[in-house]
DSSP file (Angstrom, degrees, kcal/mol; ACC not computed):
  #  RESIDUE AA STRUCTURE BP1 BP2  ACC     N-H-->O    O-->H-N    N-H-->O    O-->H-N    TCO  KAPPA ALPHA  PHI   PSI    X-CA   Y-CA   Z-CA
    1    1 A Q              0   0    0      0, 0.0    26,-2.5     0, 0.0     2,-0.4   0.000 360.0 360.0 360.0 152.0   14.9   34.7   49.9
    2    2 A V  E     -A   26   0A   0     24,-0.2     2,-0.4    25,-0.1    24,-0.3  -0.948 360.0-154.6-119.8 138.4   18.4   34.3   48.3
    3    3 A Q  E     -A   25   0A   0     22,-3.2    22,-1.7    -2,-0.4     2,-0.4  -0.948   5.9-155.6-112.6 138.1   21.4   32.3   49.8
    4    4 A L  E     -A   24   0A   0     -2,-0.4   107,-0.5   105,-0.4     2,-0.4  -0.947   7.6-172.3-111.6 132.5   25.1   32.9   49.0
    5    5 A V  E     -A   23   0A   0     18,-1.5    18,-2.4    -2,-0.4     2,-0.2  -0.940   8.3-162.0-125.5 113.4   27.9   30.5   49.3
    6    6 A E  E     +A   22   0A   0     -2,-0.4     2,-0.3    16,-0.2    16,-0.2  -0.476  16.0 163.4 -87.2 155.9   31.4   31.7   48.8
    7    7 A S  E     +A   21   0A   0     14,-1.9    14,-2.5    -2,-0.2   106,-0.1  -0.977  41.1  64.2-158.5 160.4   34.4   29.4   48.1
    8    8 A G        +     0   0    0      1,-0.3    11,-0.3    -2,-0.3   105,-0.0   0.378  60.4 133.0 106.0  -2.4   38.0   29.6   46.8
    9    9 A G        +     0   0    0     12,-0.1     2,-0.3     9,-0.1    -1,-0.3  -0.253  25.3 122.1 -72.9 172.5   39.7   31.6   49.5
   10   10 A G  E     -d  115   0B   0    104,-0.8   106,-2.2   103,-0.1     2,-0.5  -0.971  60.0 -48.8 160.9-165.6   43.1   30.5   50.9
   11   11 A L  E     +d  116   0B   0     -2,-0.3     2,-0.3   104,-0.2   106,-0.2  -0.842  54.2 167.3-104.2 124.0   46.8   31.3   51.5
   12   12 A V  E     -d  117   0B   0    104,-2.8   106,-2.3    -2,-0.5     2,-0.2  -0.979  34.5-113.8-135.7 150.4   48.8   32.7   48.6
   13   13 A Q  E >   -d  118   0B   0     -2,-0.3     3,-2.4   104,-0.2    72,-0.2  -0.483  51.6 -83.1 -71.9 149.8   52.2   34.4   48.1
   14   14 A A  T 3  S+     0   0    0    104,-2.5    72,-0.2     1,-0.3    -1,-0.1  -0.282 121.7  30.5 -52.2 139.7   52.4   38.1   46.9
   15   15 A G  T 3  S+     0   0    0     70,-3.3    69,-0.5     1,-0.3    -1,-0.3   0.318 100.9 116.6  89.3  -3.4   52.1   38.2   43.3
   16   16 A G    <   -     0   0    0     -3,-2.4    69,-1.9    69,-0.2     2,-0.3   0.022  57.5-116.2 -81.0-171.6   50.0   35.0   43.2
   17   17 A S        +     0   0    0     66,-0.2     2,-0.3    67,-0.2    66,-0.2  -0.966  22.6 178.9-132.4 148.8   46.5   34.4   42.1
   18   18 A L  E     - B   0  82A   0     64,-1.9    64,-3.3    -2,-0.3     2,-0.5  -0.983  14.4-152.4-141.4 147.8   43.2   33.3   43.6
   19   19 A R  E     - B   0  81A   0     -2,-0.3     2,-0.3   -11,-0.3    62,-0.2  -0.971  14.1-162.5-120.2 116.6   39.7   32.8   42.0
   20   20 A L  E     - B   0  80A   0     60,-3.1    60,-2.0    -2,-0.5     2,-0.4  -0.683   4.0-160.1 -94.6 151.6   36.7   33.2   44.4
   21   21 A S  E     -AB   7  79A   0    -14,-2.5   -14,-1.9    -2,-0.3     2,-0.4  -0.966   6.8-165.0-131.2 145.7   33.3   31.8   43.5
   22   22 A C  E     -AB   6  78A   0     56,-2.4    56,-2.6    -2,-0.4     2,-0.6  -0.924   8.0-161.0-139.1 113.1   29.9   32.8   44.8
   23   23 A A  E     -AB   5  77A   0    -18,-2.4   -18,-1.5    -2,-0.4     2,-0.3  -0.801   7.5-157.4 -97.0 128.8   27.0   30.5   44.2
   24   24 A A  E     +A    4   0A   0     52,-3.4     2,-0.3    -2,-0.6   -20,-0.2  -0.755  14.8 170.2-102.7 148.0   23.5   31.9   44.6
   25   25 A S  E     +A    3   0A   0    -22,-1.7   -22,-3.2    -2,-0.3     2,-0.3  -0.958  37.0  40.5-142.7 164.2   20.3   30.0   45.2
   26   26 A G  E    S+A    2   0A   0     -2,-0.3     2,-1.9   -24,-0.3   -24,-0.2  -0.756 106.6   0.5 104.7-145.5   16.7   30.7   46.1
   27   27 A S  S    S-     0   0    0    -26,-2.5     2,-0.4    -2,-0.3   -25,-0.1  -0.514  74.8-178.4 -80.4  76.2   14.4   33.5   44.7
   28   28 A I        -     0   0    0     -2,-1.9     2,-0.2   -27,-0.1    -2,-0.1  -0.676  20.7-135.6 -87.1 124.9   16.8   35.2   42.4
   29   29 A S        -     0   0    0     -2,-0.4     3,-0.1     1,-0.1    69,-0.1  -0.478   9.9-135.6 -72.6 140.1   15.6   38.2   40.5
   30   30 A S  S    S+     0   0    0      1,-0.2     2,-0.6    -2,-0.2    -1,-0.1   0.619 100.8  57.5 -70.7  -9.3   16.5   38.5   36.7
   31   31 A I  S    S+     0   0    0     21,-0.1    69,-2.6    22,-0.0    70,-0.3  -0.875  82.8 114.2-122.4  95.4   17.4   42.2   37.5
   32   32 A N  E     -E   99   0B   0     -2,-0.6    21,-1.0    67,-0.2     2,-0.4  -0.937  54.7-124.4-154.9 170.9   20.1   42.4   40.2
   33   33 A V  E     -EF  98  52B   0     65,-2.0    65,-2.0    -2,-0.3     2,-0.3  -0.990  22.7-173.3-126.4 126.4   23.6   43.3   41.1
   34   34 A M  E     +EF  97  51B   0     17,-2.7    17,-3.4    -2,-0.4     2,-0.3  -0.881  17.5 148.1-118.4 156.2   26.0   40.9   42.7
   35   35 A G  E     -EF  96  50B   0     61,-1.8    61,-2.3    -2,-0.3     2,-0.4  -0.955  39.0-100.6-165.9 178.4   29.6   41.8   44.0
   36   36 A W  E     +EF  95  49B   0     13,-2.9    12,-2.9    -2,-0.3    13,-1.7  -0.950  25.9 178.7-122.2 143.1   32.4   41.3   46.4
   37   37 A Y  E     -EF  94  47B   0     57,-2.9    57,-3.3    -2,-0.4     2,-0.3  -0.903  12.6-154.1-131.7 165.0   33.3   43.3   49.4
   38   38 A R  E     -EF  93  46B   0      8,-2.8     8,-2.7    -2,-0.3     2,-0.3  -0.967   6.5-163.5-140.5 156.5   36.2   42.6   51.7
   39   39 A Q  E     -E   92   0B   0     53,-1.4    53,-2.6    -2,-0.3     6,-0.1  -0.950   5.7-161.4-148.6 118.7   36.9   43.4   55.4
   40   40 A A    >   -     0   0    0     -2,-0.3     3,-2.3     4,-0.3    51,-0.1  -0.624  47.4 -73.4 -94.0 158.1   40.4   43.3   57.1
   41   41 A P  T 3  S+     0   0    0      0, 0.0    -1,-0.1     0, 0.0     3,-0.1  -0.267 121.2   5.9 -50.2 131.3   40.8   43.0   61.0
   42   42 A G  T 3  S+     0   0    0      1,-0.2     2,-0.3    -3,-0.1    -3,-0.0   0.530 112.5 105.1  71.9   7.9   39.9   46.4   62.5
   43   43 A K  S <  S-     0   0    0     -3,-2.3    -1,-0.2     3,-0.0     2,-0.2  -0.853  74.1-101.1-120.6 162.2   38.7   48.0   59.1
   44   44 A R        -     0   0    0     -2,-0.3    -4,-0.3     1,-0.1     2,-0.2  -0.442  44.8 -99.7 -71.8 140.1   35.4   48.8   57.6
   45   45 A R        -     0   0    0     -2,-0.2     2,-0.3    -6,-0.1    -6,-0.2  -0.450  49.5-166.5 -61.3 131.2   34.0   46.5   55.0
   46   46 A E  E     -F   38   0B   0     -8,-2.7    -8,-2.8    -2,-0.2     2,-0.2  -0.855  23.2-101.6-128.5 151.4   34.8   48.0   51.6
   47   47 A L  E     +F   37   0B   0     -2,-0.3   -10,-0.3   -10,-0.2     3,-0.1  -0.519  30.8 176.6 -77.0 143.7   33.6   47.3   48.1
   48   48 A V  E     -     0   0B   0    -12,-2.9    12,-2.7     1,-0.3     2,-0.3   0.802  64.6 -31.2-103.3 -60.8   35.9   45.3   45.7
   49   49 A A  E     -FG  36  59B   0    -13,-1.7   -13,-2.9    10,-0.2    -1,-0.3  -0.960  49.4-155.6-162.9 146.7   33.7   44.9   42.6
   50   50 A H  E     -FG  35  58B   0      8,-2.2     8,-1.6    -2,-0.3     2,-0.4  -0.956   5.6-169.3-124.2 144.1   30.1   44.7   41.5
   51   51 A I  E     -FG  34  57B   0    -17,-3.4   -17,-2.7    -2,-0.3     6,-0.2  -0.998  12.6-147.8-132.9 136.6   28.5   43.2   38.3
   52   52 A N  E >   -F   33   0B   0      4,-1.9     3,-1.6    -2,-0.4   -19,-0.2  -0.316  38.0 -87.9 -94.5-177.3   25.0   43.7   37.2
   53   53 A S  T 3  S+     0   0    0    -21,-1.0    20,-0.1     1,-0.3   -20,-0.1   0.711 129.5  51.4 -65.2 -28.3   22.6   41.3   35.3
   54   54 A R  T 3  S-     0   0    0      2,-0.1    -1,-0.3     0, 0.0   -23,-0.0   0.319 121.5-107.8 -97.3   9.7   23.9   42.7   32.0
   55   55 A S    <   +     0   0    0     -3,-1.6     2,-0.5     1,-0.3    -2,-0.1   0.700  66.1 152.2  78.2  20.4   27.6   42.1   33.0
   56   56 A S        -     0   0    0      2,-0.0    -4,-1.9     1,-0.0    -1,-0.3  -0.719  31.2-152.5 -81.1 133.3   28.3   45.8   33.5
   57   57 A T  E     -G   51   0B   0     -2,-0.5     2,-0.3    -6,-0.2    -6,-0.2  -0.640  22.6-168.4-113.5 167.3   31.1   46.1   36.1
   58   58 A N  E     -G   50   0B   0     -8,-1.6    -8,-2.2    -2,-0.2     2,-0.3  -0.961  11.9-171.0-146.7 127.7   32.5   48.4   38.8
   59   59 A Y  E     -G   49   0B   0     -2,-0.3   -10,-0.2   -10,-0.2     2,-0.2  -0.890  25.9-114.0-123.3 155.2   35.8   48.2   40.6
   60   60 A A    >>  -     0   0    0    -12,-2.7     3,-2.0    -2,-0.3     4,-1.2  -0.547  34.7-119.0 -66.3 142.8   37.5   49.8   43.5
   61   61 A D  T 34 S+     0   0    0      1,-0.3    -1,-0.1    -2,-0.2     3,-0.1   0.813 111.0  64.1 -56.0 -28.6   40.5   51.7   42.5
   62   62 A S  T 34 S+     0   0    0      1,-0.2    -1,-0.3     3,-0.0   -14,-0.1   0.706 111.1  35.9 -65.5 -14.3   42.7   49.6   44.6
   63   63 A V  T X> S+     0   0    0     -3,-2.0     3,-2.7   -15,-0.2     4,-2.1   0.531  81.8 126.1-114.5 -14.2   41.9   46.4   42.4
   64   64 A K  T 3< S+     0   0    0     -4,-1.2     4,-0.1     1,-0.3    -3,-0.0  -0.208  80.9  13.6 -57.8 137.2   41.6   47.8   39.0
   65   65 A G  T 34 S+     0   0    0      2,-0.4    -1,-0.3     1,-0.1     3,-0.1   0.340 126.3  59.8  84.0 -11.7   43.8   46.1   36.6
   66   66 A R  T <4 S+     0   0    0     -3,-2.7    17,-1.6     1,-0.2     2,-0.2   0.698 100.7  46.4-119.9 -39.8   44.5   43.3   38.9
   67   67 A F  E  <  -C   82   0A   0     -4,-2.1    -2,-0.4    15,-0.2     2,-0.3  -0.690  57.9-166.2-102.5 158.1   40.9   41.7   39.6
   68   68 A T  E     -C   81   0A   0     13,-2.0    13,-3.1    -2,-0.2     2,-0.4  -0.966   5.7-156.4-149.9 128.2   38.1   40.8   37.3
   69   69 A I  E     +C   80   0A   0     -2,-0.3     2,-0.3    11,-0.2    11,-0.2  -0.814  20.6 163.8-100.8 143.0   34.6   40.0   38.2
   70   70 A S  E     -C   79   0A   0      9,-1.7     9,-3.2    -2,-0.4     2,-0.3  -0.941  19.0-146.9-150.0 171.0   32.4   37.9   36.1
   71   71 A R  E     -C   78   0A   0     -2,-0.3     2,-0.5     7,-0.3     7,-0.2  -0.990  11.5-152.3-147.0 147.5   29.1   36.0   36.3
   72   72 A D  E > > -C   77   0A   0      5,-2.9     5,-1.8    -2,-0.3     3,-1.1  -0.903  12.9-171.2-120.6 100.6   27.5   33.0   34.8
   73   73 A N  T 3 5S+     0   0    0     -2,-0.5     3,-0.3     1,-0.3    -1,-0.1   0.702  83.5  59.3 -71.7 -21.7   23.8   33.6   34.9
   74   74 A A  T 3 5S+     0   0    0      1,-0.2    -1,-0.3     3,-0.1    -2,-0.0   0.813 116.1  35.0 -64.3 -31.9   22.9   30.1   33.9
   75   75 A K  T < 5S-     0   0    0     -3,-1.1   -51,-0.2     2,-0.2    -2,-0.2   0.320 103.4-128.4-106.2   6.6   24.7   28.8   37.0
   76   76 A N  T   5 +     0   0    0     -3,-0.3   -52,-3.4    -4,-0.3     2,-0.4   0.928  65.4 132.9  45.1  52.5   23.8   31.7   39.2
   77   77 A T  E   < -BC  23  72A   0     -5,-1.8    -5,-2.9   -54,-0.2     2,-0.4  -0.994  43.1-159.4-138.8 130.9   27.5   32.1   40.1
   78   78 A V  E     -BC  22  71A   0    -56,-2.6   -56,-2.4    -2,-0.4     2,-0.3  -0.882  12.9-156.1-111.1 143.6   29.7   35.1   40.3
   79   79 A Y  E     -BC  21  70A   0     -9,-3.2    -9,-1.7    -2,-0.4     2,-0.4  -0.870  13.4-162.3-120.2 147.4   33.4   34.9   40.1
   80   80 A L  E     -BC  20  69A   0    -60,-2.0   -60,-3.1    -2,-0.3     2,-0.6  -0.892  10.3-164.0-129.3 104.2   36.3   37.1   41.3
   81   81 A Q  E     -BC  19  68A   0    -13,-3.1   -13,-2.0    -2,-0.4     2,-0.5  -0.825  10.2-164.0 -87.6 124.6   39.7   36.3   39.6
   82   82 A M  E     +BC  18  67A   0    -64,-3.3   -64,-1.9    -2,-0.6     2,-0.3  -0.945  12.5 173.9-112.1 111.8   42.4   38.0   41.7
   83   83 A N        +     0   0    0    -17,-1.6   -66,-0.2    -2,-0.5   -67,-0.2  -0.794  62.1  21.5-116.2 159.2   45.9   38.4   40.1
   84   84 A S  S    S-     0   0    0    -69,-0.5    -1,-0.2    -2,-0.3   -67,-0.2   0.928  85.1-162.5  50.5  56.3   48.9   40.1   41.3
   85   85 A L        -     0   0    0    -69,-1.9   -70,-3.3   -72,-0.2   -69,-0.2  -0.324   5.2-158.3 -82.9 152.1   47.7   39.9   44.9
   86   86 A L    >   -     0   0    0    -72,-0.2     3,-2.2   -71,-0.1     4,-0.3  -0.830  32.2-106.1-122.0 157.7   49.3   42.1   47.5
   87   87 A P  G >  S+     0   0    0      0, 0.0     3,-2.0     0, 0.0    30,-0.4   0.873 117.8  63.2 -54.1 -36.2   49.4   41.7   51.3
   88   88 A E  G 3  S+     0   0    0      1,-0.3   -48,-0.0    28,-0.1    -3,-0.0   0.616  87.8  70.4 -68.3  -7.2   46.9   44.4   51.7
   89   89 A D  G <  S+     0   0    0     -3,-2.2     2,-0.3     2,-0.0    -1,-0.3   0.586  70.6 118.5 -76.0  -8.2   44.5   42.3   49.9
   90   90 A T    <   +     0   0    0     -3,-2.0     2,-0.3    -4,-0.3    26,-0.2  -0.426  43.1 106.1 -59.8 118.4   44.4   40.1   52.9
   91   91 A A  E    S- H   0 115B   0     24,-2.1    24,-2.0    -2,-0.3     2,-0.6  -0.961  76.4 -80.0-176.7 166.3   40.8   40.1   54.2
   92   92 A V  E     -EH  39 114B   0    -53,-2.6   -53,-1.4    -2,-0.3     2,-0.4  -0.815  48.5-147.0 -79.2 119.9   37.6   38.2   54.6
   93   93 A Y  E     -EH  38 113B   0     20,-2.6    20,-2.2    -2,-0.6     2,-0.4  -0.779  13.3-165.1 -96.9 133.7   35.9   38.5   51.2
   94   94 A Y  E     -E   37   0B   0    -57,-3.3   -57,-2.9    -2,-0.4     2,-0.3  -0.971  11.5-142.5-125.8 128.7   32.1   38.5   51.2
   95   95 A C  E     -E   36   0B   0     -2,-0.4    15,-1.9   -59,-0.2     2,-0.3  -0.614  24.0-170.3 -83.5 142.4   29.7   38.0   48.2
   96   96 A N  E     -EI  35 109B   0    -61,-2.3   -61,-1.8    -2,-0.3     2,-0.4  -0.941  12.4-158.1-136.4 164.0   26.6   40.1   48.2
   97   97 A Y  E     -EI  34 108B   0     11,-1.2    11,-1.7    -2,-0.3     2,-0.4  -1.000   4.8-172.8-139.0 129.4   23.3   40.3   46.2
   98   98 A I  E     -E   33   0B   0    -65,-2.0   -65,-2.0    -2,-0.4     2,-0.5  -0.988  20.8-137.8-127.9 128.6   20.8   43.2   45.6
   99   99 A D  E >   -E   32   0B   0     -2,-0.4     3,-0.6     7,-0.3   -67,-0.2  -0.685  14.3-165.7 -77.2 121.6   17.4   42.9   43.9
  100  100 A L  T 3   +     0   0    0    -69,-2.6   -68,-0.2    -2,-0.5    -1,-0.1   0.250  68.7  92.8 -93.5  16.4   17.1   46.0   41.6
  101  101 A R  T 3  S+     0   0    0    -70,-0.3     2,-0.3     2,-0.0    -1,-0.2   0.618  87.1  50.7 -85.0  -4.6   13.4   45.6   41.1
  102  102 A F  S <  S-     0   0    0     -3,-0.6     3,-0.2     1,-0.1     0, 0.0  -0.879  84.9-118.3-129.9 162.8   12.7   47.9   44.0
  103  103 A G  S    S+     0   0    0     -2,-0.3     2,-0.4     1,-0.3    -1,-0.1   0.836 102.2  18.5 -66.1 -40.7   14.0   51.4   45.1
  104  104 A A  S    S+     0   0    0      2,-0.0    -1,-0.3    -3,-0.0    -4,-0.1  -0.922  70.4 160.0-143.2 105.0   15.5   50.2   48.3
  105  105 A S        -     0   0    0     -2,-0.4    -3,-0.0    -3,-0.2     0, 0.0  -0.992  35.5-123.9-130.1 132.6   16.6   46.6   49.2
  106  106 A P        -     0   0    0      0, 0.0    -7,-0.3     0, 0.0    -2,-0.0  -0.422  35.5-108.4 -68.7 149.5   18.9   45.4   51.7
  107  107 A P        -     0   0    0      0, 0.0     2,-0.4     0, 0.0    -9,-0.2  -0.314  18.2-130.8 -76.9 163.6   21.7   43.1   50.5
  108  108 A T  E     -I   97   0B   0    -11,-1.7   -11,-1.2  -105,-0.0     2,-0.3  -0.926  26.8-153.1-105.3 132.8   22.1   39.5   51.1
  109  109 A W  E     -I   96   0B   0     -2,-0.4  -105,-0.4   -13,-0.2   -13,-0.2  -0.842   7.7-137.1-113.0 148.2   25.5   38.4   52.3
  110  110 A G        -     0   0    0    -15,-1.9  -105,-0.2    -2,-0.3     3,-0.1  -0.273  35.5-102.4 -80.1 178.8   27.4   35.3   52.1
  111  111 A Q        -     0   0    0   -107,-0.5  -106,-0.1     1,-0.1   -17,-0.1   0.642  63.8-111.2 -82.6  -7.8   29.4   33.8   55.0
  112  112 A G        -     0   0    0      1,-0.1     2,-0.4   -17,-0.1   -18,-0.2   0.068  17.7-129.6 102.6 141.0   32.8   35.0   53.9
  113  113 A T  E     - H   0  93B   0    -20,-2.2   -20,-2.6  -106,-0.1     2,-0.3  -0.990  23.8-123.8-131.6 127.4   35.9   33.4   52.6
  114  114 A Q  E     - H   0  92B   0     -2,-0.4  -104,-0.8   -22,-0.2     2,-0.4  -0.515  23.2-173.8 -77.6 134.8   39.4   34.2   54.0
  115  115 A V  E     -dH  10  91B   0    -24,-2.0   -24,-2.1  -106,-0.3     2,-0.4  -0.989   4.0-177.7-122.3 116.8   42.1   35.4   51.7
  116  116 A T  E     -d   11   0B   0   -106,-2.2  -104,-2.8    -2,-0.4     2,-0.6  -0.967   7.2-165.8-120.8 132.4   45.6   35.8   53.1
  117  117 A V  E     -d   12   0B   0     -2,-0.4     2,-0.3   -30,-0.4  -104,-0.2  -0.959  12.8-147.5-116.7 120.3   48.4   37.1   51.1
  118  118 A S  E      d   13   0B   0   -106,-2.3  -104,-2.5    -2,-0.6    -2,-0.0  -0.622 360.0 360.0 -92.8 149.2   51.9   36.6   52.4
  119  119 A S              0   0    0     -2,-0.3    -1,-0.1  -106,-0.2  -106,-0.1   0.489 360.0 360.0 -65.1 360.0   54.9   39.0   51.9
Protein backbone atom coordinates (compact mmCIF):
# COMPACT_ATOMS: atom_id res chain seq x y z
CA UNK A 1 0.00 0.00 0.00
CA UNK A 2 1.04 3.57 -0.72
CA UNK A 3 0.14 6.59 1.36
CA UNK A 4 0.28 10.18 0.11
CA UNK A 5 0.43 13.37 2.17
CA UNK A 6 0.05 16.78 0.50
CA UNK A 7 1.19 20.10 1.89
CA UNK A 8 1.84 23.66 0.78
CA UNK A 9 -1.64 24.94 0.03
CA UNK A 10 -2.86 28.29 1.21
CA UNK A 11 -4.20 31.70 0.28
CA UNK A 12 -2.39 33.78 -2.32
CA UNK A 13 -3.14 36.88 -4.37
CA UNK A 14 -3.61 36.59 -8.13
CA UNK A 15 -0.22 36.61 -9.82
CA UNK A 16 1.47 35.02 -6.84
CA UNK A 17 3.09 31.62 -6.38
CA UNK A 18 2.76 28.50 -4.26
CA UNK A 19 4.64 25.22 -4.14
CA UNK A 20 2.78 22.04 -3.28
CA UNK A 21 4.52 18.93 -2.00
CA UNK A 22 3.37 15.30 -1.99
CA UNK A 23 5.30 12.83 0.14
CA UNK A 24 4.75 9.16 -0.68
CA UNK A 25 5.40 6.25 1.65
CA UNK A 26 4.79 2.52 1.73
CA UNK A 27 5.23 -0.07 -1.03
CA UNK A 28 6.30 2.28 -3.81
CA UNK A 29 6.95 0.74 -7.23
CA UNK A 30 10.00 1.89 -9.16
CA UNK A 31 7.74 2.19 -12.23
CA UNK A 32 4.98 4.66 -11.53
CA UNK A 33 3.23 7.88 -12.40
CA UNK A 34 2.51 10.54 -9.82
CA UNK A 35 0.58 13.70 -10.38
CA UNK A 36 -1.75 16.42 -9.27
CA UNK A 37 -5.46 16.81 -9.82
CA UNK A 38 -7.72 19.59 -8.61
CA UNK A 39 -11.40 19.94 -7.81
CA UNK A 40 -13.30 23.19 -7.41
CA UNK A 41 -16.72 23.31 -5.70
CA UNK A 42 -19.39 21.86 -7.98
CA UNK A 43 -16.80 20.83 -10.56
CA UNK A 44 -15.37 17.52 -11.68
CA UNK A 45 -11.89 16.59 -10.54
CA UNK A 46 -9.47 17.42 -13.35
CA UNK A 47 -5.87 16.66 -14.25
CA UNK A 48 -3.29 19.33 -13.51
CA UNK A 49 -0.04 17.50 -14.26
CA UNK A 50 1.57 14.04 -14.22
CA UNK A 51 5.17 12.93 -13.99
CA UNK A 52 6.49 9.39 -14.44
CA UNK A 53 9.49 7.60 -12.95
CA UNK A 54 11.76 8.92 -15.72
CA UNK A 55 10.55 12.49 -15.14
CA UNK A 56 8.51 12.66 -18.33
CA UNK A 57 5.73 15.20 -17.75
CA UNK A 58 2.25 16.02 -18.96
CA UNK A 59 0.26 19.19 -18.24
CA UNK A 60 -3.28 20.37 -18.63
CA UNK A 61 -3.54 23.12 -21.24
CA UNK A 62 -4.86 25.51 -18.61
CA UNK A 63 -1.62 25.40 -16.59
CA UNK A 64 1.05 25.03 -19.28
CA UNK A 65 3.70 27.70 -18.92
CA UNK A 66 2.61 28.53 -15.38
CA UNK A 67 2.95 25.29 -13.38
CA UNK A 68 5.92 22.94 -13.15
CA UNK A 69 5.77 19.40 -11.79
CA UNK A 70 8.94 17.70 -10.56
CA UNK A 71 9.93 14.75 -8.42
CA UNK A 72 12.72 13.68 -6.10
CA UNK A 73 12.81 9.89 -6.27
CA UNK A 74 15.30 9.63 -3.41
CA UNK A 75 12.79 11.39 -1.16
CA UNK A 76 9.67 9.85 -2.77
CA UNK A 77 8.28 13.34 -3.13
CA UNK A 78 6.51 15.15 -5.98
CA UNK A 79 6.27 18.92 -6.20
CA UNK A 80 4.02 21.33 -8.05
CA UNK A 81 5.42 24.82 -8.48
CA UNK A 82 2.53 27.14 -9.31
CA UNK A 83 3.35 30.58 -10.68
CA UNK A 84 1.19 33.37 -12.08
CA UNK A 85 -1.78 32.01 -10.16
CA UNK A 86 -5.29 32.95 -11.29
CA UNK A 87 -8.59 32.95 -9.36
CA UNK A 88 -9.73 30.03 -11.52
CA UNK A 89 -6.88 27.97 -10.04
CA UNK A 90 -8.77 27.97 -6.73
CA UNK A 91 -9.51 24.35 -5.83
CA UNK A 92 -8.59 21.47 -3.59
CA UNK A 93 -5.44 19.93 -5.04
CA UNK A 94 -4.98 16.17 -4.74
CA UNK A 95 -1.82 14.15 -5.25
CA UNK A 96 -2.16 10.73 -6.87
CA UNK A 97 -0.05 7.66 -7.57
CA UNK A 98 -0.44 4.85 -10.12
CA UNK A 99 1.66 1.69 -10.22
CA UNK A 100 2.56 1.06 -13.89
CA UNK A 101 3.68 -2.54 -13.43
CA UNK A 102 0.12 -3.69 -14.16
CA UNK A 103 -2.28 -3.02 -17.01
CA UNK A 104 -4.99 -1.51 -14.83
CA UNK A 105 -4.38 -0.22 -11.33
CA UNK A 106 -6.61 2.15 -9.37
CA UNK A 107 -4.88 5.32 -8.20
CA UNK A 108 -3.98 6.17 -4.65
CA UNK A 109 -5.10 9.63 -3.55
CA UNK A 110 -3.87 12.02 -0.93
CA UNK A 111 -6.21 13.90 1.38
CA UNK A 112 -6.03 17.14 -0.59
CA UNK A 113 -4.74 20.62 0.13
CA UNK A 114 -6.73 23.82 -0.41
CA UNK A 115 -5.42 26.49 -2.78
CA UNK A 116 -7.28 29.79 -2.80
CA UNK A 117 -6.34 32.60 -5.19
CA UNK A 118 -7.89 35.99 -4.51
CA UNK A 119 -8.73 38.51 -7.22
